C-alpha positions as CSV (number, residue, x, y, z in Angstrom):
1,M,-78.1,142.1,86.4
2,M,-79.6,141.0,83.3
3,K,-82.3,143.1,82.0
4,N,-86.2,141.5,81.7
5,H,-86.9,142.0,78.2
6,T,-83.2,140.5,77.6
7,L,-84.1,137.3,79.7
8,S,-87.4,136.9,77.7
9,Q,-85.7,137.0,74.5
10,I,-83.3,134.1,75.7
11,E,-86.3,132.3,77.0
12,Q,-88.1,132.4,73.2
13,V,-84.9,130.8,72.2
14,I,-84.4,128.2,74.7
15,S,-87.9,127.0,74.0
16,Q,-87.5,126.9,70.3
17,L,-84.7,124.6,70.7
18,S,-85.1,120.5,70.4
19,T,-82.6,119.9,73.2
20,A,-84.3,120.5,76.8
21,I,-82.0,123.2,78.3
22,V,-82.3,125.2,81.8
23,L,-80.6,128.1,82.2
24,L,-79.1,129.2,85.9
25,D,-77.7,131.7,88.0
26,G,-74.2,131.6,89.5
27,A,-75.8,130.1,92.7
28,G,-77.8,127.5,90.8
29,N,-81.0,129.3,90.9
30,S,-83.4,128.8,87.6
31,L,-83.7,131.6,85.6
32,I,-85.2,129.7,82.9
33,P,-87.9,128.7,83.4
34,N,-88.6,130.8,86.5
35,D,-89.5,128.3,89.0
36,D,-87.9,129.2,92.1
37,I,-86.0,125.8,92.3
38,R,-82.6,125.7,93.1
39,Y,-80.0,123.1,91.5
40,S,-77.1,121.8,93.5
41,L,-74.1,122.6,91.3
42,P,-71.0,120.7,90.2
43,P,-67.6,122.8,90.5
44,L,-67.3,124.6,87.4
45,P,-64.2,126.6,88.1
46,R,-63.5,128.0,84.6
47,Q,-66.0,129.4,81.8
48,G,-66.7,126.9,79.5
49,T,-66.0,123.9,81.7
50,V,-68.8,120.9,81.1
51,I,-69.5,118.4,84.0
52,F,-72.0,115.6,84.1
53,R,-73.4,114.9,87.5
54,D,-76.5,113.4,89.1
55,G,-77.8,112.8,85.7
56,R,-77.4,116.4,84.2
57,L,-75.1,117.5,82.2
58,F,-74.0,121.4,83.4
59,E,-71.3,124.1,81.6
60,R,-70.5,127.4,83.0
61,C,-71.0,129.7,80.2
62,L,-68.3,131.0,77.6
63,C,-70.6,134.3,77.6
64,S,-70.6,135.1,81.3
65,R,-69.1,133.6,84.5
66,D,-72.9,134.0,86.4
67,L,-74.8,132.0,83.9
68,I,-74.9,128.1,84.0
69,L,-76.5,126.1,81.2
70,M,-77.9,122.5,82.5
71,T,-79.9,119.8,80.3
72,P,-81.1,116.5,82.1
73,L,-80.1,114.8,79.0
74,P,-76.8,112.3,79.2
75,D,-73.7,113.3,77.9
76,S,-72.9,113.1,74.3
77,A,-71.2,115.3,71.7
78,Q,-74.6,116.2,70.1
79,V,-75.8,117.4,73.8
80,R,-72.8,119.5,74.3
81,D,-72.9,120.7,70.6
82,A,-76.8,122.2,71.9
83,L,-75.0,123.7,74.7
84,Q,-72.5,125.2,73.3
85,L,-75.0,126.8,70.4
86,C,-77.2,127.9,73.2
87,D,-74.2,129.7,74.8
88,A,-73.2,131.6,71.7
89,M,-77.1,133.0,71.3
90,I,-77.3,134.2,74.5
91,G,-73.9,135.8,74.3
92,A,-75.0,137.8,71.4
93,M,-78.4,138.9,73.0
94,I,-76.3,139.9,76.1
95,S,-73.5,142.1,73.9
96,A,-76.4,143.3,71.9
97,D,-78.3,144.3,75.4
98,S,-75.2,145.9,76.6
99,L,-74.7,147.8,73.4
100,Q,-78.2,149.0,73.9
101,G,-77.4,150.4,77.2
102,D,-74.6,152.3,76.1
103,M,-76.2,153.7,73.5
104,N,-79.2,154.6,75.6
105,T,-76.6,156.3,77.7
106,A,-75.2,158.2,74.8
107,W,-78.8,159.5,73.9
108,Q,-79.5,160.2,77.4
109,R,-76.6,162.6,77.8
110,L,-77.3,163.9,74.4
111,L,-80.4,164.9,75.3
112,E,-80.0,166.3,78.4
113,G,-77.4,168.8,77.1
114,G,-74.5,166.6,78.3
115,L,-72.2,166.0,75.2
116,S,-69.8,168.6,73.5
117,Q,-70.3,169.1,69.9
118,A,-67.2,166.6,69.4
119,E,-68.8,163.7,71.9
120,I,-72.0,164.0,69.9
121,S,-69.9,163.6,66.5
122,A,-67.9,160.6,67.8
123,S,-71.3,159.0,69.7
124,A,-73.0,159.4,66.2
125,D,-70.2,157.9,64.2
126,E,-70.4,155.0,67.0
127,Y,-74.0,154.1,66.8
128,H,-74.4,155.1,63.2
129,I,-76.8,158.1,64.0
130,P,-77.2,160.5,61.1
131,Q,-76.1,163.7,62.3
132,E,-78.8,165.6,60.0
133,L,-82.3,164.4,59.7
134,P,-85.5,166.0,60.7
135,R,-86.8,164.8,64.0
136,C,-89.0,165.6,66.9
137,V,-88.7,164.4,70.7
138,L,-91.8,162.8,72.4
139,V,-91.3,162.4,76.1
140,L,-93.6,159.6,77.4
141,H,-94.5,158.8,81.0
142,M,-96.3,156.0,82.7
143,V,-97.0,156.1,86.4
144,Q,-97.9,153.0,86.9
145,V,-95.3,150.5,85.5
146,Q,-95.1,147.4,87.6
147,A,-92.5,145.2,87.1
148,L,-91.2,146.6,84.0
149,S,-90.1,150.0,82.8
150,A,-91.5,152.2,80.7
151,R,-89.4,151.7,77.9
152,E,-89.5,147.9,78.6
153,I,-94.0,148.5,78.4
154,L,-93.3,150.7,75.3
155,E,-91.0,148.9,73.0
156,D,-92.9,145.9,71.6
157,I,-95.9,148.7,71.3
158,I,-94.5,151.5,69.6
159,P,-94.0,151.1,65.8
160,R,-90.5,152.4,64.6
161,N,-88.3,152.8,61.9
162,A,-84.5,152.4,61.1
163,H,-83.8,156.3,62.3
164,D,-86.4,156.1,65.1
165,A,-84.7,155.6,68.7
166,L,-86.5,154.8,72.1
167,I,-84.5,155.9,75.3
168,S,-85.5,155.2,78.5
169,M,-84.7,158.2,80.7
170,D,-85.8,156.4,84.2
171,R,-88.2,153.6,85.2
172,H,-91.5,155.7,84.6
173,T,-90.0,157.9,81.6
174,A,-89.1,156.9,77.9
175,V,-88.3,158.9,75.1
176,L,-89.1,158.7,71.6
177,V,-86.8,160.2,69.1
178,R,-89.0,160.2,66.0
179,A,-87.9,160.7,62.5
180,V,-90.2,163.1,60.2
181,D,-90.6,164.6,56.9
182,G,-89.3,168.1,58.3
183,A,-92.7,170.2,57.4
184,E,-94.1,171.8,60.3
185,D,-97.3,170.1,59.7
186,D,-95.7,166.3,60.7
187,L,-95.9,167.6,64.3
188,E,-100.0,167.8,63.8
189,E,-99.1,164.3,62.4
190,V,-97.0,163.3,65.3
191,Q,-99.8,164.5,67.9
192,E,-102.1,162.4,66.0
193,F,-99.6,159.2,66.3
194,A,-99.4,160.3,70.1
195,K,-103.2,159.8,70.6
196,A,-103.3,156.6,68.7
197,L,-100.4,155.4,70.6
198,E,-102.2,156.1,74.2
199,E,-105.2,154.1,73.0
200,T,-103.5,151.3,72.1
201,V,-100.9,151.4,75.0
202,V,-104.4,151.4,77.6
203,G,-105.8,149.0,75.2
204,E,-103.2,146.2,75.5
205,T,-101.9,146.9,78.9
206,A,-104.3,148.8,80.5
207,L,-101.8,151.6,81.8
208,N,-102.1,155.1,81.2
209,V,-99.3,156.7,79.3
210,T,-99.0,160.8,78.9
211,C,-97.1,162.6,76.2
212,G,-95.2,165.7,75.3
213,I,-94.5,166.7,72.1
214,G,-91.7,169.0,71.2
215,D,-90.6,170.7,68.1
216,F,-89.0,169.1,65.3
217,F,-85.0,170.0,64.6
218,I,-82.9,168.9,62.3
219,R,-79.3,168.8,63.5
220,L,-78.6,166.3,66.0
221,T,-77.1,168.8,68.7
222,D,-80.8,170.7,68.4
223,A,-82.1,167.3,70.3
224,H,-81.7,168.5,73.5
225,R,-83.9,171.6,72.9
226,S,-86.6,169.5,71.5
227,Y,-86.4,167.4,74.6
228,H,-86.8,170.4,77.0
229,Q,-89.4,171.4,75.3
230,A,-91.2,168.2,75.1
231,K,-90.6,167.9,79.1
232,K,-91.9,171.3,79.6
233,A,-95.2,170.5,77.2
234,L,-95.6,167.3,79.7
235,E,-95.1,169.2,82.9
236,V,-97.2,172.4,82.1
237,G,-100.0,170.0,80.3
238,N,-100.4,167.7,83.3
239,R,-100.9,171.2,85.4
240,F,-103.7,173.2,82.8
241,S,-105.1,170.4,80.8
242,P,-105.0,167.3,83.1
243,D,-107.9,165.5,81.3
244,S,-105.7,165.3,78.0
245,H,-102.7,163.1,77.7
246,V,-100.8,164.3,74.7
247,H,-99.7,167.9,74.8
248,L,-97.3,170.1,71.8
249,Y,-95.2,172.4,73.1
250,R,-96.1,174.7,69.9
251,N,-99.9,174.7,70.7
252,M,-99.2,175.9,74.6
253,L,-98.1,179.4,74.2
254,F,-101.0,180.5,76.9
255,E,-100.4,177.9,79.5
256,R,-96.5,178.0,79.3
257,F,-96.9,182.0,79.8
258,L,-98.8,181.3,82.9
259,S,-96.4,178.7,84.1
260,D,-93.8,181.2,84.2
261,L,-95.4,183.2,86.8
262,S,-94.6,182.7,90.5
263,P,-96.9,181.3,92.8
264,E,-96.6,184.5,94.7
265,K,-97.5,186.7,91.6
266,A,-100.2,184.3,90.7
267,R,-102.0,184.4,94.1
268,Q,-101.9,188.0,94.0
269,Y,-103.7,188.5,90.5
270,Y,-105.9,185.9,91.3
271,S,-107.5,187.3,94.3
272,L,-108.4,190.2,92.6
273,L,-111.2,188.6,90.9
274,F,-111.7,185.6,93.1
275,N,-111.5,186.6,97.1
276,A,-114.1,186.5,100.0
277,E,-116.0,189.6,98.1
278,T,-116.7,186.9,95.2
279,E,-117.3,183.8,96.9
280,R,-121.3,183.6,96.9
281,L,-121.0,184.8,93.1
282,F,-118.6,182.3,91.9
283,T,-120.3,179.2,92.9
284,A,-119.6,175.7,91.2
285,E,-122.7,176.2,88.9
286,M,-121.7,179.8,87.9
287,L,-118.0,178.5,86.9
288,E,-119.7,175.8,85.5
289,T,-121.8,177.9,83.1
290,I,-118.7,180.6,82.4
291,D,-116.4,177.6,81.3
292,M,-118.8,176.1,79.2
293,F,-119.5,179.8,77.3
294,F,-116.0,179.9,76.6
295,R,-115.8,176.4,75.4
296,K,-118.8,177.4,72.9
297,D,-116.8,180.5,71.9
298,L,-119.4,182.9,73.7
299,N,-122.1,181.6,71.8
300,L,-125.1,182.1,74.1
301,S,-127.6,179.6,72.5
302,D,-124.9,176.9,71.7
303,T,-124.2,177.6,75.7
304,A,-127.8,177.8,76.9
305,R,-128.6,174.6,74.6
306,Q,-125.5,172.3,76.2
307,L,-126.2,173.4,79.6
308,Y,-129.9,172.7,79.6
309,I,-130.9,176.0,80.3
310,H,-133.1,178.9,79.0
311,R,-131.1,181.5,77.2
312,N,-132.4,184.1,79.3
313,T,-131.2,182.3,82.4
314,L,-127.9,182.3,80.8
315,V,-128.0,186.1,80.1
316,Y,-129.1,186.4,83.8
317,R,-125.8,184.9,84.8
318,L,-123.4,187.1,82.9
319,D,-125.3,190.3,83.6
320,K,-125.0,189.2,87.5
321,V,-121.0,188.7,86.8
322,Q,-121.2,192.0,85.1
323,R,-122.6,193.8,87.9
324,L,-120.7,192.4,90.6
325,V,-117.4,192.6,89.0
326,G,-117.4,194.8,86.0
327,L,-116.7,192.4,83.6
328,D,-118.9,191.6,80.4
329,L,-118.1,188.3,79.7
330,R,-119.8,188.6,76.3
331,N,-117.2,191.1,75.1
332,F,-113.9,189.2,74.3
333,D,-111.4,191.5,76.2
334,D,-113.2,191.1,79.4
335,A,-113.6,187.2,78.8
336,V,-109.7,186.9,78.2
337,T,-109.1,188.8,81.2
338,F,-111.4,186.5,83.5
339,K,-109.9,183.5,81.7
340,L,-106.1,184.6,82.7
341,L,-107.1,185.6,86.3
342,Y,-108.9,182.1,86.5
343,E,-106.4,180.2,85.2
344,M,-103.9,181.3,87.5
345,R,-105.3,179.2,90.1
346,K,-103.3,176.8,88.6
347,C,-99.9,178.0,88.7
348,E,-97.7,175.5,90.7
349,G,-100.7,174.1,91.9
350,N,-100.6,176.7,94.8
351,V,-103.7,179.0,94.0
352,P,-107.3,176.9,95.5
353,D,-109.5,175.9,92.6
354,E,-112.3,178.2,94.1
355,G,-112.7,181.4,96.3
356,A,-109.5,181.8,98.4
């Protein structure tokens, strides 16, 4: 079955021809234009066969037996030449689409770690992929893709250079292998690029995209490592920072550490602080206060100002936590302990958000 973006490209070519041409499938259904009309076909036994019937000229395409060109114009050498030219252009686009599909499959296997060193070298030679070039992997996930795949949606949105590759992993997931200059700071630039891309996708399609970014690599054989890092960043980021749409693997040590805990172990530690005895203490208001206190780097005045409460009210709430559970959140070590235990509620999604 022809891909949607290839059909769209063929439609653009046909629309620019001076000869009116309709593209049909093997059953006579109109593909271009897509108007749900089915034409009665004359016998066209061989590819390249041209027959004039009922005021229409039909040609079974040389590029594909399952495609037929039709024009409502009288039979003439000029019209036949136009059909043959259109056939040749469609064949070139289908061949390019097939090559892209083969290259996509090779990239998929490479990223998933399914190619040997020899196979990687062979694929690199066949598809002209540099084997040594600073790159990093971005995994792009879209939930609502509607009729198109994530790659098809992103293909015309993402600016790419000659060494970038956009790969379809599944209907909802695309991977961008992006060439970088090779410096560690480039990952921060890639993060900013991903944020700008996310805004562009929302603006142009009204769809959301989330992105995980792996570390940079030079050798093509290490591409799978960056890919799995990007996948991990996306998975962990969606769990621990669902309000953010771009997640950089290198900056997620704390979250990656927590994600490696088993749900049972996380629940065990979480319940040391959040249980039936502390349920009345850790109300939504108290947790909001503590969260803001952490976001303001344990600064009492900034926190009180942000929450629109008196500084003494904030001190009273923190004193209450210290009195009942023994943790002074104004102390860095105690604050880290609280933060660590509190975030364990997100491990595998099996720990409740608030008191057990």
